[in-house]
N, C-alpha and C positions, 0 to 999 in steps of 0.2 A: 536758909537751900531755899532756890526759887523751884515753884514749879511751871513744868515745861507746859501750856498748852498744845493739846491734839488739834493739829488743822486738819477741820473736815477733807472728808479723800476728795480730788477733782477728778469730776464726772466727765466723761468722757462721750464726746457728740458723734454719730458718722452724721456726715455729709453724700447725700444724695445729688449727683451731680447728673443729670439724662443727660446722654448719647445727644441729642436731638436739641438739645435746649440752646436756644438764639440768643445769641448774644447783642444787644442793642445801645445803640450809640448816642446818647444826648449830648445836647451840649447845650440844653435850654432847662429847667426847670421852676415849674412852678410849686413852692407849700402851702397849704393851705391848713387850716385847725377848726376842730372844736373842742371843749369841755374833755372831751375820750378820747379823739383820734385826732392823728396828725398824719396828713397825706400829700405826698409827692406822687406830682406829675411829673411823669420824663422825656423832654420832647428836642426836636430839632430841630432846628434850624438852618435853613440856608444861605445866603448868600443871595442879596437881592429879590428877593422872594418876603412878601407883608405877612404871610401866614407862617406859624408852624402847627407842626401836627406830634400832638401826645401817643407815643408808644409803649409805654407804660404808666401806670399805676400801682405804689404802692401804697400801703394802710399800719400803722402800724400806732399800737399807745405810745402817751407821751414817754412814760418809762425808758421803751424799746430805741424810738427818736433820740431821747437824751445818751442812751446805750452807743446809737451811732453815732450819734455827732462827739463822744468823746475817742471812741474807735477811727474815724475819720481824723481828729486832731492827732489821736498817736502815731497813726500809719502816713500821716503827712509831715510830721518831724522826723519819722526813720526815714522818709524817701528824701528831703531837706539834708540831712545829714551827711545821708549818701554822695547825691548829686547834685546839691548845694541846694540854696534857698531857689524857689520858686518866686520870679517875682514879676506883679503887677504893679503897672505907673497906673498915676491916680486916673490919668484922660482912658487910658483902655478901659481901665476899674469901671466909669464911668461910662463905657461905650455899653459893656460887656452888661452891668443893670439895665442900660435901656433898648439894648436890640439882643446882645445872644446869651445874657447871664443866667441869673434865679433872680425870679422874680419870687417877690412876698405877699400874699394877698393874710391882709387880716378882718 
């Protein structure tokens, strides 16, 4: 006879989205970390402008950053399944990393 293990009850989380919440567009991110936190600065870079402006800074624990990484992976996989592969040519990726992409500082 096999025993059934009861799964823990699902916890529902209510998310409050304020009516006046401003959406921020970012095409540039700077990532930093310490032993206890991961910092992501979301910025906007405009063509032919040598400067980027940070519009939001998010701090999270490494555990939460890893959970975000997994959620992004899962959601991008669903996106690509529905709309097709997101293709980035190697030279485009290099250009993004150099001028408009994501920067990682150690």
